[in-house]
mmCIF entry with sequence, helices, sheets and N, C-alpha, C, O atoms, coordinates in Angstrom:
data_MODEL
# 
_entry.id   MODEL 
# 
_entity.id                         1 
_entity.type                       polymer 
_entity.pdbx_number_of_molecules   1 
# 
_entity_poly.entity_id                      1 
_entity_poly.type                           'polypeptide(L)' 
_entity_poly.nstd_linkage                   no 
_entity_poly.nstd_monomer                   no 
_entity_poly.pdbx_seq_one_letter_code       
;(UNK)(UNK)(UNK)(UNK)(UNK)(UNK)(UNK)(UNK)(UNK)(UNK)(UNK)(UNK)(UNK)(UNK)(UNK)(UNK)
(UNK)(UNK)(UNK)(UNK)(UNK)(UNK)(UNK)(UNK)(UNK)(UNK)(UNK)(UNK)(UNK)(UNK)(UNK)(UNK)
(UNK)(UNK)(UNK)(UNK)(UNK)(UNK)(UNK)(UNK)(UNK)(UNK)(UNK)(UNK)(UNK)(UNK)(UNK)(UNK)
(UNK)(UNK)(UNK)(UNK)(UNK)(UNK)
;
_entity_poly.pdbx_seq_one_letter_code_can   XXXXXXXXXXXXXXXXXXXXXXXXXXXXXXXXXXXXXXXXXXXXXXXXXXXXXX 
_entity_poly.pdbx_strand_id                 A 
# 
loop_
_entity_poly_seq.entity_id 
_entity_poly_seq.num 
_entity_poly_seq.mon_id 
_entity_poly_seq.hetero 
1 1  UNK n 
1 2  UNK n 
1 3  UNK n 
1 4  UNK n 
1 5  UNK n 
1 6  UNK n 
1 7  UNK n 
1 8  UNK n 
1 9  UNK n 
1 10 UNK n 
1 11 UNK n 
1 12 UNK n 
1 13 UNK n 
1 14 UNK n 
1 15 UNK n 
1 16 UNK n 
1 17 UNK n 
1 18 UNK n 
1 19 UNK n 
1 20 UNK n 
1 21 UNK n 
1 22 UNK n 
1 23 UNK n 
1 24 UNK n 
1 25 UNK n 
1 26 UNK n 
1 27 UNK n 
1 28 UNK n 
1 29 UNK n 
1 30 UNK n 
1 31 UNK n 
1 32 UNK n 
1 33 UNK n 
1 34 UNK n 
1 35 UNK n 
1 36 UNK n 
1 37 UNK n 
1 38 UNK n 
1 39 UNK n 
1 40 UNK n 
1 41 UNK n 
1 42 UNK n 
1 43 UNK n 
1 44 UNK n 
1 45 UNK n 
1 46 UNK n 
1 47 UNK n 
1 48 UNK n 
1 49 UNK n 
1 50 UNK n 
1 51 UNK n 
1 52 UNK n 
1 53 UNK n 
1 54 UNK n 
# 
_struct_asym.id          A 
_struct_asym.entity_id   1 
# 
loop_
_struct_conf.conf_type_id 
_struct_conf.id 
_struct_conf.pdbx_PDB_helix_id 
_struct_conf.beg_label_comp_id 
_struct_conf.beg_label_asym_id 
_struct_conf.beg_label_seq_id 
_struct_conf.pdbx_beg_PDB_ins_code 
_struct_conf.end_label_comp_id 
_struct_conf.end_label_asym_id 
_struct_conf.end_label_seq_id 
_struct_conf.pdbx_end_PDB_ins_code 
_struct_conf.beg_auth_comp_id 
_struct_conf.beg_auth_asym_id 
_struct_conf.beg_auth_seq_id 
_struct_conf.end_auth_comp_id 
_struct_conf.end_auth_asym_id 
_struct_conf.end_auth_seq_id 
_struct_conf.pdbx_PDB_helix_class 
_struct_conf.details 
_struct_conf.pdbx_PDB_helix_length 
HELX_P HELX_P1 AA1 UNK A 3  ? UNK A 21 ? UNK A 3  UNK A 21 1 ? 19 
HELX_P HELX_P2 AA2 UNK A 23 ? UNK A 51 ? UNK A 23 UNK A 51 1 ? 29 
# 
_struct_conf_type.id          HELX_P 
_struct_conf_type.criteria    ? 
_struct_conf_type.reference   ? 
# 
loop_
_atom_site.group_PDB 
_atom_site.id 
_atom_site.type_symbol 
_atom_site.label_atom_id 
_atom_site.label_alt_id 
_atom_site.label_comp_id 
_atom_site.label_asym_id 
_atom_site.label_entity_id 
_atom_site.label_seq_id 
_atom_site.pdbx_PDB_ins_code 
_atom_site.Cartn_x 
_atom_site.Cartn_y 
_atom_site.Cartn_z 
_atom_site.occupancy 
_atom_site.B_iso_or_equiv 
_atom_site.pdbx_formal_charge 
_atom_site.auth_seq_id 
_atom_site.auth_comp_id 
_atom_site.auth_asym_id 
_atom_site.auth_atom_id 
_atom_site.pdbx_PDB_model_num 
ATOM 1   N N  . UNK A 1 1  ? 123.667 78.101  76.266  1.00 0.00 ? 1  UNK A N  1 
ATOM 2   C CA . UNK A 1 1  ? 123.055 79.078  77.145  1.00 0.00 ? 1  UNK A CA 1 
ATOM 3   C C  . UNK A 1 1  ? 122.846 78.473  78.520  1.00 0.00 ? 1  UNK A C  1 
ATOM 4   O O  . UNK A 1 1  ? 122.374 77.344  78.656  1.00 0.00 ? 1  UNK A O  1 
ATOM 5   N N  . UNK A 1 2  ? 123.206 79.245  79.535  1.00 0.00 ? 2  UNK A N  1 
ATOM 6   C CA . UNK A 1 2  ? 122.980 78.697  80.867  1.00 0.00 ? 2  UNK A CA 1 
ATOM 7   C C  . UNK A 1 2  ? 121.549 78.986  81.320  1.00 0.00 ? 2  UNK A C  1 
ATOM 8   O O  . UNK A 1 2  ? 120.848 79.794  80.711  1.00 0.00 ? 2  UNK A O  1 
ATOM 9   N N  . UNK A 1 3  ? 121.134 78.334  82.371  1.00 0.00 ? 3  UNK A N  1 
ATOM 10  C CA . UNK A 1 3  ? 119.757 78.389  82.839  1.00 0.00 ? 3  UNK A CA 1 
ATOM 11  C C  . UNK A 1 3  ? 119.391 79.790  83.322  1.00 0.00 ? 3  UNK A C  1 
ATOM 12  O O  . UNK A 1 3  ? 118.279 80.254  83.069  1.00 0.00 ? 3  UNK A O  1 
ATOM 13  N N  . UNK A 1 4  ? 120.311 80.476  84.013  1.00 0.00 ? 4  UNK A N  1 
ATOM 14  C CA . UNK A 1 4  ? 120.034 81.822  84.525  1.00 0.00 ? 4  UNK A CA 1 
ATOM 15  C C  . UNK A 1 4  ? 119.724 82.791  83.386  1.00 0.00 ? 4  UNK A C  1 
ATOM 16  O O  . UNK A 1 4  ? 118.772 83.567  83.457  1.00 0.00 ? 4  UNK A O  1 
ATOM 17  N N  . UNK A 1 5  ? 120.527 82.735  82.357  1.00 0.00 ? 5  UNK A N  1 
ATOM 18  C CA . UNK A 1 5  ? 120.344 83.638  81.219  1.00 0.00 ? 5  UNK A CA 1 
ATOM 19  C C  . UNK A 1 5  ? 119.032 83.328  80.502  1.00 0.00 ? 5  UNK A C  1 
ATOM 20  O O  . UNK A 1 5  ? 118.304 84.244  80.118  1.00 0.00 ? 5  UNK A O  1 
ATOM 21  N N  . UNK A 1 6  ? 118.733 82.066  80.322  1.00 0.00 ? 6  UNK A N  1 
ATOM 22  C CA . UNK A 1 6  ? 117.498 81.664  79.660  1.00 0.00 ? 6  UNK A CA 1 
ATOM 23  C C  . UNK A 1 6  ? 116.280 82.095  80.483  1.00 0.00 ? 6  UNK A C  1 
ATOM 24  O O  . UNK A 1 6  ? 115.295 82.581  79.928  1.00 0.00 ? 6  UNK A O  1 
ATOM 25  N N  . UNK A 1 7  ? 116.345 81.919  81.784  1.00 0.00 ? 7  UNK A N  1 
ATOM 26  C CA . UNK A 1 7  ? 115.249 82.338  82.652  1.00 0.00 ? 7  UNK A CA 1 
ATOM 27  C C  . UNK A 1 7  ? 115.045 83.848  82.582  1.00 0.00 ? 7  UNK A C  1 
ATOM 28  O O  . UNK A 1 7  ? 113.908 84.317  82.528  1.00 0.00 ? 7  UNK A O  1 
ATOM 29  N N  . UNK A 1 8  ? 116.126 84.605  82.582  1.00 0.00 ? 8  UNK A N  1 
ATOM 30  C CA . UNK A 1 8  ? 116.037 86.057  82.465  1.00 0.00 ? 8  UNK A CA 1 
ATOM 31  C C  . UNK A 1 8  ? 115.394 86.484  81.163  1.00 0.00 ? 8  UNK A C  1 
ATOM 32  O O  . UNK A 1 8  ? 114.562 87.391  81.150  1.00 0.00 ? 8  UNK A O  1 
ATOM 33  N N  . UNK A 1 9  ? 115.773 85.838  80.059  1.00 0.00 ? 9  UNK A N  1 
ATOM 34  C CA . UNK A 1 9  ? 115.188 86.164  78.761  1.00 0.00 ? 9  UNK A CA 1 
ATOM 35  C C  . UNK A 1 9  ? 113.701 85.826  78.709  1.00 0.00 ? 9  UNK A C  1 
ATOM 36  O O  . UNK A 1 9  ? 112.915 86.568  78.119  1.00 0.00 ? 9  UNK A O  1 
ATOM 37  N N  . UNK A 1 10 ? 113.318 84.721  79.319  1.00 0.00 ? 10 UNK A N  1 
ATOM 38  C CA . UNK A 1 10 ? 111.907 84.338  79.356  1.00 0.00 ? 10 UNK A CA 1 
ATOM 39  C C  . UNK A 1 10 ? 111.107 85.352  80.175  1.00 0.00 ? 10 UNK A C  1 
ATOM 40  O O  . UNK A 1 10 ? 110.011 85.745  79.774  1.00 0.00 ? 10 UNK A O  1 
ATOM 41  N N  . UNK A 1 11 ? 111.645 85.775  81.309  1.00 0.00 ? 11 UNK A N  1 
ATOM 42  C CA . UNK A 1 11 ? 110.950 86.765  82.144  1.00 0.00 ? 11 UNK A CA 1 
ATOM 43  C C  . UNK A 1 11 ? 110.791 88.080  81.390  1.00 0.00 ? 11 UNK A C  1 
ATOM 44  O O  . UNK A 1 11 ? 109.719 88.683  81.425  1.00 0.00 ? 11 UNK A O  1 
ATOM 45  N N  . UNK A 1 12 ? 111.839 88.531  80.710  1.00 0.00 ? 12 UNK A N  1 
ATOM 46  C CA . UNK A 1 12 ? 111.770 89.769  79.929  1.00 0.00 ? 12 UNK A CA 1 
ATOM 47  C C  . UNK A 1 12 ? 110.744 89.634  78.815  1.00 0.00 ? 12 UNK A C  1 
ATOM 48  O O  . UNK A 1 12 ? 109.970 90.561  78.573  1.00 0.00 ? 12 UNK A O  1 
ATOM 49  N N  . UNK A 1 13 ? 110.727 88.502  78.139  1.00 0.00 ? 13 UNK A N  1 
ATOM 50  C CA . UNK A 1 13 ? 109.756 88.278  77.066  1.00 0.00 ? 13 UNK A CA 1 
ATOM 51  C C  . UNK A 1 13 ? 108.328 88.300  77.601  1.00 0.00 ? 13 UNK A C  1 
ATOM 52  O O  . UNK A 1 13 ? 107.439 88.844  76.947  1.00 0.00 ? 13 UNK A O  1 
ATOM 53  N N  . UNK A 1 14 ? 108.091 87.724  78.766  1.00 0.00 ? 14 UNK A N  1 
ATOM 54  C CA . UNK A 1 14 ? 106.755 87.733  79.357  1.00 0.00 ? 14 UNK A CA 1 
ATOM 55  C C  . UNK A 1 14 ? 106.326 89.136  79.766  1.00 0.00 ? 14 UNK A C  1 
ATOM 56  O O  . UNK A 1 14 ? 105.165 89.505  79.590  1.00 0.00 ? 14 UNK A O  1 
ATOM 57  N N  . UNK A 1 15 ? 107.247 89.916  80.308  1.00 0.00 ? 15 UNK A N  1 
ATOM 58  C CA . UNK A 1 15 ? 106.932 91.296  80.684  1.00 0.00 ? 15 UNK A CA 1 
ATOM 59  C C  . UNK A 1 15 ? 106.580 92.116  79.450  1.00 0.00 ? 15 UNK A C  1 
ATOM 60  O O  . UNK A 1 15 ? 105.601 92.862  79.459  1.00 0.00 ? 15 UNK A O  1 
ATOM 61  N N  . UNK A 1 16 ? 107.367 91.983  78.394  1.00 0.00 ? 16 UNK A N  1 
ATOM 62  C CA . UNK A 1 16 ? 107.084 92.708  77.149  1.00 0.00 ? 16 UNK A CA 1 
ATOM 63  C C  . UNK A 1 16 ? 105.739 92.259  76.584  1.00 0.00 ? 16 UNK A C  1 
ATOM 64  O O  . UNK A 1 16 ? 104.955 93.091  76.127  1.00 0.00 ? 16 UNK A O  1 
ATOM 65  N N  . UNK A 1 17 ? 105.465 90.975  76.607  1.00 0.00 ? 17 UNK A N  1 
ATOM 66  C CA . UNK A 1 17 ? 104.187 90.461  76.123  1.00 0.00 ? 17 UNK A CA 1 
ATOM 67  C C  . UNK A 1 17 ? 103.026 91.041  76.929  1.00 0.00 ? 17 UNK A C  1 
ATOM 68  O O  . UNK A 1 17 ? 102.010 91.431  76.354  1.00 0.00 ? 17 UNK A O  1 
ATOM 69  N N  . UNK A 1 18 ? 103.166 91.101  78.242  1.00 0.00 ? 18 UNK A N  1 
ATOM 70  C CA . UNK A 1 18 ? 102.124 91.649  79.106  1.00 0.00 ? 18 UNK A CA 1 
ATOM 71  C C  . UNK A 1 18 ? 101.890 93.129  78.805  1.00 0.00 ? 18 UNK A C  1 
ATOM 72  O O  . UNK A 1 18 ? 100.745 93.578  78.763  1.00 0.00 ? 18 UNK A O  1 
ATOM 73  N N  . UNK A 1 19 ? 102.963 93.886  78.598  1.00 0.00 ? 19 UNK A N  1 
ATOM 74  C CA . UNK A 1 19 ? 102.836 95.314  78.305  1.00 0.00 ? 19 UNK A CA 1 
ATOM 75  C C  . UNK A 1 19 ? 102.170 95.524  76.949  1.00 0.00 ? 19 UNK A C  1 
ATOM 76  O O  . UNK A 1 19 ? 101.325 96.408  76.810  1.00 0.00 ? 19 UNK A O  1 
ATOM 77  N N  . UNK A 1 20 ? 102.535 94.734  75.959  1.00 0.00 ? 20 UNK A N  1 
ATOM 78  C CA . UNK A 1 20 ? 101.993 94.907  74.609  1.00 0.00 ? 20 UNK A CA 1 
ATOM 79  C C  . UNK A 1 20 ? 100.518 94.486  74.550  1.00 0.00 ? 20 UNK A C  1 
ATOM 80  O O  . UNK A 1 20 ? 99.713  95.151  73.898  1.00 0.00 ? 20 UNK A O  1 
ATOM 81  N N  . UNK A 1 21 ? 100.167 93.404  75.215  1.00 0.00 ? 21 UNK A N  1 
ATOM 82  C CA . UNK A 1 21 ? 98.799  92.902  75.112  1.00 0.00 ? 21 UNK A CA 1 
ATOM 83  C C  . UNK A 1 21 ? 97.831  93.586  76.069  1.00 0.00 ? 21 UNK A C  1 
ATOM 84  O O  . UNK A 1 21 ? 96.626  93.587  75.814  1.00 0.00 ? 21 UNK A O  1 
ATOM 85  N N  . UNK A 1 22 ? 98.319  94.167  77.160  1.00 0.00 ? 22 UNK A N  1 
ATOM 86  C CA . UNK A 1 22 ? 97.440  94.790  78.149  1.00 0.00 ? 22 UNK A CA 1 
ATOM 87  C C  . UNK A 1 22 ? 98.115  96.023  78.742  1.00 0.00 ? 22 UNK A C  1 
ATOM 88  O O  . UNK A 1 22 ? 98.526  95.991  79.902  1.00 0.00 ? 22 UNK A O  1 
ATOM 89  N N  . UNK A 1 23 ? 98.239  97.110  77.978  1.00 0.00 ? 23 UNK A N  1 
ATOM 90  C CA . UNK A 1 23 ? 98.960  98.280  78.483  1.00 0.00 ? 23 UNK A CA 1 
ATOM 91  C C  . UNK A 1 23 ? 98.295  98.936  79.690  1.00 0.00 ? 23 UNK A C  1 
ATOM 92  O O  . UNK A 1 23 ? 98.991  99.434  80.575  1.00 0.00 ? 23 UNK A O  1 
ATOM 93  N N  . UNK A 1 24 ? 96.969  98.948  79.745  1.00 0.00 ? 24 UNK A N  1 
ATOM 94  C CA . UNK A 1 24 ? 96.317  99.575  80.901  1.00 0.00 ? 24 UNK A CA 1 
ATOM 95  C C  . UNK A 1 24 ? 96.539  98.740  82.164  1.00 0.00 ? 24 UNK A C  1 
ATOM 96  O O  . UNK A 1 24 ? 96.713  99.292  83.251  1.00 0.00 ? 24 UNK A O  1 
ATOM 97  N N  . UNK A 1 25 ? 96.535  97.444  82.025  1.00 0.00 ? 25 UNK A N  1 
ATOM 98  C CA . UNK A 1 25 ? 96.825  96.581  83.165  1.00 0.00 ? 25 UNK A CA 1 
ATOM 99  C C  . UNK A 1 25 ? 98.259  96.733  83.641  1.00 0.00 ? 25 UNK A C  1 
ATOM 100 O O  . UNK A 1 25 ? 98.532  96.729  84.842  1.00 0.00 ? 25 UNK A O  1 
ATOM 101 N N  . UNK A 1 26 ? 99.174  96.867  82.686  1.00 0.00 ? 26 UNK A N  1 
ATOM 102 C CA . UNK A 1 26 ? 100.584 97.047  83.047  1.00 0.00 ? 26 UNK A CA 1 
ATOM 103 C C  . UNK A 1 26 ? 100.791 98.372  83.763  1.00 0.00 ? 26 UNK A C  1 
ATOM 104 O O  . UNK A 1 26 ? 101.535 98.442  84.741  1.00 0.00 ? 26 UNK A O  1 
ATOM 105 N N  . UNK A 1 27 ? 100.135 99.428  83.280  1.00 0.00 ? 27 UNK A N  1 
ATOM 106 C CA . UNK A 1 27 ? 100.298 100.727 83.939  1.00 0.00 ? 27 UNK A CA 1 
ATOM 107 C C  . UNK A 1 27 ? 99.666  100.697 85.325  1.00 0.00 ? 27 UNK A C  1 
ATOM 108 O O  . UNK A 1 27 ? 100.178 101.326 86.251  1.00 0.00 ? 27 UNK A O  1 
ATOM 109 N N  . UNK A 1 28 ? 98.569  99.978  85.475  1.00 0.00 ? 28 UNK A N  1 
ATOM 110 C CA . UNK A 1 28 ? 97.956  99.840  86.793  1.00 0.00 ? 28 UNK A CA 1 
ATOM 111 C C  . UNK A 1 28 ? 98.856  99.097  87.763  1.00 0.00 ? 28 UNK A C  1 
ATOM 112 O O  . UNK A 1 28 ? 98.933  99.443  88.942  1.00 0.00 ? 28 UNK A O  1 
ATOM 113 N N  . UNK A 1 29 ? 99.535  98.077  87.264  1.00 0.00 ? 29 UNK A N  1 
ATOM 114 C CA . UNK A 1 29 ? 100.452 97.321  88.119  1.00 0.00 ? 29 UNK A CA 1 
ATOM 115 C C  . UNK A 1 29 ? 101.614 98.188  88.566  1.00 0.00 ? 29 UNK A C  1 
ATOM 116 O O  . UNK A 1 29 ? 101.997 98.163  89.735  1.00 0.00 ? 29 UNK A O  1 
ATOM 117 N N  . UNK A 1 30 ? 102.176 98.951  87.643  1.00 0.00 ? 30 UNK A N  1 
ATOM 118 C CA . UNK A 1 30 ? 103.302 99.832  87.991  1.00 0.00 ? 30 UNK A CA 1 
ATOM 119 C C  . UNK A 1 30 ? 102.839 100.908 88.968  1.00 0.00 ? 30 UNK A C  1 
ATOM 120 O O  . UNK A 1 30 ? 103.555 101.242 89.912  1.00 0.00 ? 30 UNK A O  1 
ATOM 121 N N  . UNK A 1 31 ? 101.648 101.449 88.743  1.00 0.00 ? 31 UNK A N  1 
ATOM 122 C CA . UNK A 1 31 ? 101.098 102.452 89.651  1.00 0.00 ? 31 UNK A CA 1 
ATOM 123 C C  . UNK A 1 31 ? 100.894 101.862 91.046  1.00 0.00 ? 31 UNK A C  1 
ATOM 124 O O  . UNK A 1 31 ? 101.190 102.512 92.048  1.00 0.00 ? 31 UNK A O  1 
ATOM 125 N N  . UNK A 1 32 ? 100.395 100.654 91.105  1.00 0.00 ? 32 UNK A N  1 
ATOM 126 C CA . UNK A 1 32 ? 100.194 99.992  92.390  1.00 0.00 ? 32 UNK A CA 1 
ATOM 127 C C  . UNK A 1 32 ? 101.494 99.767  93.135  1.00 0.00 ? 32 UNK A C  1 
ATOM 128 O O  . UNK A 1 32 ? 101.559 99.957  94.350  1.00 0.00 ? 32 UNK A O  1 
ATOM 129 N N  . UNK A 1 33 ? 102.521 99.368  92.421  1.00 0.00 ? 33 UNK A N  1 
ATOM 130 C CA . UNK A 1 33 ? 103.832 99.166  93.040  1.00 0.00 ? 33 UNK A CA 1 
ATOM 131 C C  . UNK A 1 33 ? 104.380 100.493 93.552  1.00 0.00 ? 33 UNK A C  1 
ATOM 132 O O  . UNK A 1 33 ? 104.934 100.565 94.648  1.00 0.00 ? 33 UNK A O  1 
ATOM 133 N N  . UNK A 1 34 ? 104.219 101.548 92.744  1.00 0.00 ? 34 UNK A N  1 
ATOM 134 C CA . UNK A 1 34 ? 104.685 102.871 93.169  1.00 0.00 ? 34 UNK A CA 1 
ATOM 135 C C  . UNK A 1 34 ? 103.959 103.353 94.409  1.00 0.00 ? 34 UNK A C  1 
ATOM 136 O O  . UNK A 1 34 ? 104.585 103.892 95.322  1.00 0.00 ? 34 UNK A O  1 
ATOM 137 N N  . UNK A 1 35 ? 102.649 103.167 94.455  1.00 0.00 ? 35 UNK A N  1 
ATOM 138 C CA . UNK A 1 35 ? 101.876 103.565 95.632  1.00 0.00 ? 35 UNK A CA 1 
ATOM 139 C C  . UNK A 1 35 ? 102.284 102.771 96.858  1.00 0.00 ? 35 UNK A C  1 
ATOM 140 O O  . UNK A 1 35 ? 102.353 103.316 97.960  1.00 0.00 ? 35 UNK A O  1 
ATOM 141 N N  . UNK A 1 36 ? 102.555 101.482 96.675  1.00 0.00 ? 36 UNK A N  1 
ATOM 142 C CA . UNK A 1 36 ? 102.995 100.650 97.788  1.00 0.00 ? 36 UNK A CA 1 
ATOM 143 C C  . UNK A 1 36 ? 104.342 101.131 98.329  1.00 0.00 ? 36 UNK A C  1 
ATOM 144 O O  . UNK A 1 36 ? 104.529 101.233 99.541  1.00 0.00 ? 36 UNK A O  1 
ATOM 145 N N  . UNK A 1 37 ? 105.283 101.427 97.421  1.00 0.00 ? 37 UNK A N  1 
ATOM 146 C CA . UNK A 1 37 ? 106.595 101.916 97.855  1.00 0.00 ? 37 UNK A CA 1 
ATOM 147 C C  . UNK A 1 37 ? 106.466 103.261 98.571  1.00 0.00 ? 37 UNK A C  1 
ATOM 148 O O  . UNK A 1 37 ? 107.161 103.506 99.557  1.00 0.00 ? 37 UNK A O  1 
ATOM 149 N N  . UNK A 1 38 ? 105.588 104.126 98.085  1.00 0.00 ? 38 UNK A N  1 
ATOM 150 C CA . UNK A 1 38 ? 105.356 105.421 98.732  1.00 0.00 ? 38 UNK A CA 1 
ATOM 151 C C  . UNK A 1 38 ? 104.821 105.210 100.150 1.00 0.00 ? 38 UNK A C  1 
ATOM 152 O O  . UNK A 1 38 ? 105.260 105.881 101.084 1.00 0.00 ? 38 UNK A O  1 
ATOM 153 N N  . UNK A 1 39 ? 103.885 104.290 100.311 1.00 0.00 ? 39 UNK A N  1 
ATOM 154 C CA . UNK A 1 39 ? 103.335 104.000 101.632 1.00 0.00 ? 39 UNK A CA 1 
ATOM 155 C C  . UNK A 1 39 ? 104.387 103.441 102.577 1.00 0.00 ? 39 UNK A C  1 
ATOM 156 O O  . UNK A 1 39 ? 104.428 103.801 103.754 1.00 0.00 ? 39 UNK A O  1 
ATOM 157 N N  . UNK A 1 40 ? 105.231 102.564 102.061 1.00 0.00 ? 40 UNK A N  1 
ATOM 158 C CA . UNK A 1 40 ? 106.308 102.002 102.886 1.00 0.00 ? 40 UNK A CA 1 
ATOM 159 C C  . UNK A 1 40 ? 107.243 103.117 103.353 1.00 0.00 ? 40 UNK A C  1 
ATOM 160 O O  . UNK A 1 40 ? 107.637 103.158 104.518 1.00 0.00 ? 40 UNK A O  1 
ATOM 161 N N  . UNK A 1 41 ? 107.594 104.016 102.443 1.00 0.00 ? 41 UNK A N  1 
ATOM 162 C CA . UNK A 1 41 ? 108.463 105.136 102.803 1.00 0.00 ? 41 UNK A CA 1 
ATOM 163 C C  . UNK A 1 41 ? 107.841 106.027 103.863 1.00 0.00 ? 41 UNK A C  1 
ATOM 164 O O  . UNK A 1 41 ? 108.520 106.460 104.794 1.00 0.00 ? 41 UNK A O  1 
ATOM 165 N N  . UNK A 1 42 ? 106.550 106.303 103.723 1.00 0.00 ? 42 UNK A N  1 
ATOM 166 C CA . UNK A 1 42 ? 105.868 107.125 104.722 1.00 0.00 ? 42 UNK A CA 1 
ATOM 167 C C  . UNK A 1 42 ? 105.851 106.429 106.081 1.00 0.00 ? 42 UNK A C  1 
ATOM 168 O O  . UNK A 1 42 ? 106.073 107.071 107.108 1.00 0.00 ? 42 UNK A O  1 
ATOM 169 N N  . UNK A 1 43 ? 105.591 105.136 106.095 1.00 0.00 ? 43 UNK A N  1 
ATOM 170 C CA . UNK A 1 43 ? 105.538 104.409 107.357 1.00 0.00 ? 43 UNK A CA 1 
ATOM 171 C C  . UNK A 1 43 ? 106.894 104.348 108.038 1.00 0.00 ? 43 UNK A C  1 
ATOM 172 O O  . UNK A 1 43 ? 106.977 104.474 109.260 1.00 0.00 ? 43 UNK A O  1 
ATOM 173 N N  . UNK A 1 44 ? 107.952 104.157 107.271 1.00 0.00 ? 44 UNK A N  1 
ATOM 174 C CA . UNK A 1 44 ? 109.300 104.134 107.846 1.00 0.00 ? 44 UNK A CA 1 
ATOM 175 C C  . UNK A 1 44 ? 109.651 105.509 108.407 1.00 0.00 ? 44 UNK A C  1 
ATOM 176 O O  . UNK A 1 44 ? 110.232 105.610 109.487 1.00 0.00 ? 44 UNK A O  1 
ATOM 177 N N  . UNK A 1 45 ? 109.298 106.568 107.673 1.00 0.00 ? 45 UNK A N  1 
ATOM 178 C CA . UNK A 1 45 ? 109.561 107.924 108.145 1.00 0.00 ? 45 UNK A CA 1 
ATOM 179 C C  . UNK A 1 45 ? 108.796 108.204 109.432 1.00 0.00 ? 45 UNK A C  1 
ATOM 180 O O  . UNK A 1 45 ? 109.346 108.785 110.367 1.00 0.00 ? 45 UNK A O  1 
ATOM 181 N N  . UNK A 1 46 ? 107.547 107.799 109.486 1.00 0.00 ? 46 UNK A N  1 
ATOM 182 C CA . UNK A 1 46 ? 106.743 107.987 110.704 1.00 0.00 ? 46 UNK A CA 1 
ATOM 183 C C  . UNK A 1 46 ? 107.333 107.226 111.869 1.00 0.00 ? 46 UNK A C  1 
ATOM 184 O O  . UNK A 1 46 ? 107.380 107.739 112.987 1.00 0.00 ? 46 UNK A O  1 
ATOM 185 N N  . UNK A 1 47 ? 107.781 106.015 111.623 1.00 0.00 ? 47 UNK A N  1 
ATOM 186 C CA . UNK A 1 47 ? 108.384 105.193 112.674 1.00 0.00 ? 47 UNK A CA 1 
ATOM 187 C C  . UNK A 1 47 ? 109.605 105.897 113.279 1.00 0.00 ? 47 UNK A C  1 
ATOM 188 O O  . UNK A 1 47 ? 109.719 106.010 114.500 1.00 0.00 ? 47 UNK A O  1 
ATOM 189 N N  . UNK A 1 48 ? 110.514 106.369 112.422 1.00 0.00 ? 48 UNK A N  1 
ATOM 190 C CA . UNK A 1 48 ? 111.719 107.004 112.936 1.00 0.00 ? 48 UNK A CA 1 
ATOM 191 C C  . UNK A 1 48 ? 111.412 108.364 113.555 1.00 0.00 ? 48 UNK A C  1 
ATOM 192 O O  . UNK A 1 48 ? 112.098 108.776 114.491 1.00 0.00 ? 48 UNK A O  1 
ATOM 193 N N  . UNK A 1 49 ? 110.410 109.063 113.061 1.00 0.00 ? 49 UNK A N  1 
ATOM 194 C CA . UNK A 1 49 ? 110.009 110.328 113.667 1.00 0.00 ? 49 UNK A CA 1 
ATOM 195 C C  . UNK A 1 49 ? 109.433 110.114 115.060 1.00 0.00 ? 49 UNK A C  1 
ATOM 196 O O  . UNK A 1 49 ? 109.661 110.921 115.962 1.00 0.00 ? 49 UNK A O  1 
ATOM 197 N N  . UNK A 1 50 ? 108.696 109.040 115.235 1.00 0.00 ? 50 UNK A N  1 
ATOM 198 C CA . UNK A 1 50 ? 108.129 108.739 116.550 1.00 0.00 ? 50 UNK A CA 1 
ATOM 199 C C  . UNK A 1 50 ? 109.199 108.272 117.524 1.00 0.00 ? 50 UNK A C  1 
ATOM 200 O O  . UNK A 1 50 ? 109.014 108.402 118.734 1.00 0.00 ? 50 UNK A O  1 
ATOM 201 N N  . UNK A 1 51 ? 110.297 107.741 117.045 1.00 0.00 ? 51 UNK A N  1 
ATOM 202 C CA . UNK A 1 51 ? 111.382 107.317 117.937 1.00 0.00 ? 51 UNK A CA 1 
ATOM 203 C C  . UNK A 1 51 ? 112.180 108.502 118.458 1.00 0.00 ? 51 UNK A C  1 
ATOM 204 O O  . UNK A 1 51 ? 112.710 108.452 119.568 1.00 0.00 ? 51 UNK A O  1 
ATOM 205 N N  . UNK A 1 52 ? 112.271 109.565 117.670 1.00 0.00 ? 52 UNK A N  1 
ATOM 206 C CA . UNK A 1 52 ? 113.065 110.734 118.058 1.00 0.00 ? 52 UNK A CA 1 
ATOM 207 C C  . UNK A 1 52 ? 112.345 111.487 119.173 1.00 0.00 ? 52 UNK A C  1 
ATOM 208 O O  . UNK A 1 52 ? 111.128 111.669 119.134 1.00 0.00 ? 52 UNK A O  1 
ATOM 209 N N  . UNK A 1 53 ? 113.120 111.920 120.166 1.00 0.00 ? 53 UNK A N  1 
ATOM 210 C CA . UNK A 1 53 ? 112.490 112.691 121.251 1.00 0.00 ? 53 UNK A CA 1 
ATOM 211 C C  . UNK A 1 53 ? 112.026 114.061 120.729 1.00 0.00 ? 53 UNK A C  1 
ATOM 212 O O  . UNK A 1 53 ? 112.645 114.656 119.847 1.00 0.00 ? 53 UNK A O  1 
ATOM 213 N N  . UNK A 1 54 ? 110.924 114.532 121.304 1.00 0.00 ? 54 UNK A N  1 
ATOM 214 C CA . UNK A 1 54 ? 110.361 115.827 120.880 1.00 0.00 ? 54 UNK A CA 1 
ATOM 215 C C  . UNK A 1 54 ? 111.031 116.971 121.602 1.00 0.00 ? 54 UNK A C  1 
ATOM 216 O O  . UNK A 1 54 ? 110.688 118.131 121.374 1.00 0.00 ? 54 UNK A O  1 
# 
């Protein structure tokens, strides 16, 4: 097994372990990431809207 594949399997195992042992924490983390991405999208949209002439 190469190092990349082993590292990927370890990361997947840790994510599954985190979800199984703390589902509310995992859902909170995913929700936080989603909210962050939504905010980034809104800010980028606002930026380009402000660049366009009225």
